[in-house]
N, C-alpha and C positions, 0 to 999 in steps of 0.2 A: 568524442564520446557520443554514443547514441542518445538522442533526445535530451541533450545536456541542458538546453534552455528550459525545457519543461520540468526536468528533475530539479534544477536550481530553483525555479519558482516554487515548487512544492516544498522543498527543504526550507526555503525562506519563510514560507507560511507556517510550517511546523515549528520552526525556531521561535517565531513570533508568538504562536499559541503556547508553546512550552514556557517561554519567558513570562507570559502573562498569567498562566494558570498554575505552573509548577508541576512537579511529578506526583504520581500516586493516585490520580483519579481513574475512573472507569474508562475503558477504551471507547465506549459509546460517547462520552463527553468530548474527548479529543476529536472523534470522527465528526460529531455535530459541528463543532467550532471550525474545524478545517474545511468542511463543506461550505459553511457560511463564508469563510474567507475566499475560497475558490470562486463562489458565486459573485462576491463583491468585485473580484478582478476579472469577471467574465470568462473564467476558465471552465470549459465544458467538462462535466464529470457525471458518472453514474455511481450511485451509492447502494451498497448491499445488492449488487447485481448478481442474480442467479445465473450460473453457468452450467450448461449441460455437459455430461460426460458420455463419450461414445466408446464402447468397447465391442469390437467386432461388429455384429449387426444389432447390438443392443444400445439404445439411446436412453440414458437416464436424464430426465428433464432438469433435475436440480442435483448436480454433483457437489457444488459448493457455492458459497456466496463470497464474492470479492468485496472487501471493505469499501474501497473506492477505486474506480477505474477512471483515469484522467485522460481526456482527449483521445481515448482508444489507443493510447501509446504507453501508459505507465500504470501498473498495478501498485496501489498503496495498501500495504498491510500494516495495521496499527496494533501495537502491543502496549501493555502497561503491566509488565511483569518484573520480577526480581532480576532475572537474567534471561537472555535469549537462549533457548534450547537448540541443540543441533538440528532438530527436526524443523524448526521455524523457517530457516532459509530454504530448506528442501521443499517445504510445502509451498512457499511462494514460487519457486521454480516450477513446481507441478502446475500451479495456477497459470503461470506464464505459458508453459508448453501447451496446456489445454485451450487457452484462448488465442494463442499465436502472438501475444503481446511480448515484445522482446526485452522490456525493461521493467524492473520491479524495485520498489523501495519498501524495506522492512524497517519500521521505526518504532523503537521502544521508548515510550514517554516516561518510564519509571527510572530515570537517571538524573543525576545532578546537572550535567551539561548535555544537551541533546545531541551534540556531535558524537558523543560516546555511544548513542543508541541508534545511529543510522547505518544501515547496511544497504548498499546499492547492488542490485543483481542484474546481470545481462545474460540472456539466453544464448547459449553457444549453438549456432546453427550450422554445424559441420556436416 
């Protein structure tokens, strides 16, 4: 699996955070604590990284903000919602395509067991 050790470390951190804090908090709270844990383990990350969008000859300096980009290998999109909508994974795939990052994690913290809220995405480069 692509970047399996990195995604395993991220998922482990997210499980720890979820077990400690529980479901139902703001996404920004989970993001803050996850970034604290990433820093503790010396894992490189960028938080709320602005990503430009290029369309033909137009470059928009800020097309979107990725919640967390870990080691320039994995995009982590954090949600705390009743349920993941069909558009959420598609949005992460768009972020991945625009950045060239091949692996994404969409994690919904508003669940009883975090493993029910984890979606791992891989960009198909055919």
